[in-house]
N, C-alpha and C positions, 0 to 999 in steps of 0.2 A: 322501301318501307315494308312492302308485302313480304319480301324475303326475310327481313329481320323478325317480323311477327311469326312466320312459319318456323324459323329456327328456334325462337323462344318457346313456342308451343311444344315442339319436339323435345327440347331439353326438359321442359316442365313435366311432360308426360313420363319421361324416363325416371324422374325423381319421385313421382307421386304414386302411391298405391291406393286404389279407390276405397277399399274398406277402411284402411288405416286413416285416410284423409277424412272420411265421413265421421269416424269416431272422434277424431281430434276436433273437428269443427263443432260437433254436437257438445263436446265438453266445454268449449268456449262460450256457448250460448249466444246471447245478443251481441257480445263484444266482437265476434268475428265479422259480421256484416258492418257494424259501426266502424271498425278499423279499416275495412276495405273502402267504405264510402269516404272516410276521412282522408286516407292516403290518395285515393283517386282525385278527390276535390283539391287537395293541396297541389297535386301535379298539374292541375288545370289553372289554378290561381297563379302559380309560379311555373310558367311554361317550360323553363329550362329542365324540369324534372320529367323524364319519360312517363307517359301515361298508358300507352297501349297494353303493356303487360298486365295491368290491373283488370282489363276486360277479359283477357285470357284466364287469369286467375279466378275471376268471378265465375266463369263457366266451369272451370275445373273443380273449384271448391264447393260451389253451391248448386251446380246444375244449370240447365239452360234457362228455365223460367225465372228462378230467383236471381240468377246472375244478371239477367237483363234488367230486372227491377232495381237491383242495387246500383248498377252502373247508370241507369237512367236517372235515379235520384241524385247521384253524385254529379252527373253532367248537367242536369237541369239547374240545380241549386248553384253550382260553382260558375257556370257560364252566365247565369243571371247576375251573380255577384260581380263577375268581370265587367259585364255590360254596365251595371250600376256604378261601379268604381270609376270607369272611364267617363261616364256621363256626368257624374257628380264632381269629380276631382280633376278631370282633364288629362292632357297628354303627359304632364310632368309625373304624375303618379304611375301612369301606365308604363312609362319608361323605367321607373324604379322597379316595377314588378317584373317586367320581361327582360330587363337589362338593355343597356345602350346598344350592344352588338346585335340584338334581335329586333330593335325598334323599327328597322327598315321593313320587316314583314308586316307589322301593324300598319305602317304608313302605306305600303303597297296595297294592302287589302282595303283600307278605308278609302282609297282612291278609286275603287272599282264600282262606285255608285251603289253601294249595298243598300242604302236607304230607299232606293227606287225599285228594288226587285227582291221580293220575299224568296222566290225560288232560287235565285242566284245565291242569296245569303244562305239558304238551306243547303245548297250544293257545297259551298265552302265549309259549312259546319259538319259536313259528312267526311271531310278529309282530316288528315293528321294535323292540320293547322287550326282546328276548331277553337282552341283556347285563345290563339291570336285573333281569330275572327270575332270572338265575343268582345274583346277589347276594342278592336277596330270599329265594330258596329256602334259601340258606345260613344265613339268619337265623331260619329256622323249625326245627321238629323233624323235617323230612323226612329219611328214610334215604338214605344214599349210593346204594344200588342203585336206589331209586325215582327219584332225580334223574337218574342216568345213563340209565335206561330212557326217561324222559320226554325227555331231551336227544337221545338217538339217534333217537327217533320224530320229534321236532320237526325235526331236521336233515334226516332222510330225506324229509320231506314238503315243507319250505319251501325247501330249497336248489335243487333242480332247476329250478323255473320262472325264478328270477332269473338263474342261470347260463345257462340256455337263451336268455334274452333277449340276452345279450352274444354268445353263439355264433351265434344265428340271424341277427342283424343283420349281423355281419361276414361270415358264410358265405352269407348270403342263403338260409338254409334255411327254407322256408315252414312246414314242420311244426314246426320248433323255435320259430319265432315264434308260431305258433298255440297251441302248448302253453304257451309262456311267458305269453302274454296271458291265457289261460284260468286258468292256475295263479295268476297274480298277482291276477286278479279274485277268485278264491276266497279267497286270503289276505287281500285287502282286506275281503271280507265277514266273514271270521273275526275280523279285527281290530276291525271295527265292533261285532260281537256281543259280543266280550270286553270292549270298552270300556264298553258298556251294562251288562254284568254287573258290572263293577268299580264303576261309579258307583252302581248300585243296592245 
C-alpha cells in the first residue's frame, strides 16, 4: 500500500505545476473543495473505490493545512454515515454497499472485539481498511460516543502524513516530505501489526 501511494504521488507531482494548479483551483472557488470532499466520501461509503489518492490530491491542490481539513471533514462524515447505516440497517445493507466478495473483511474486523477497545478501533481506523472498519464497528455493540472518539483519534493521526506527501512533493518542502515518509512508515508498521493480530 505504501509503495502504491508513493508511486501515485510521484506521478502526480510530474503532472502538476504549482502556479498553474493554484490558479486553476482559485478559479473553481468553493466547488473544488466540495468536489474533493464528495469524491473522497463516496470512496469511503463504497469501499471498492480507491480513496488514498484523494488525500494526496488534497495536499497537492490545497496545501497542507486546508488539505487536512477537507479530508478530515470527508472522513468524519462518511465514516459516521457508514457506522449509522450498519447500525440502523444491519448486515444485509452493508453487504450490498461493500460487495459480497469484500464482506469477509467486515466480518473479520467486527470479530476483533472492537466495541471493547477504543484504541484498537482507532488503530484499525488508521489503516487502509478504515472504511470497512466503520461498517464493522456499526455491526457491533460499540457505543456511538466511543466510535466517534476512536474515529477522531484515527483521523488526527493518520491523515497528516498522507496529505503532507502531496503538499511536500508539489511545494518541494523537504520537512513535509520527511514528515510524510516517517508517518507513512509508522502507519505501515501499525497496519502490519494489526494484520497479525487479526489473523491470530
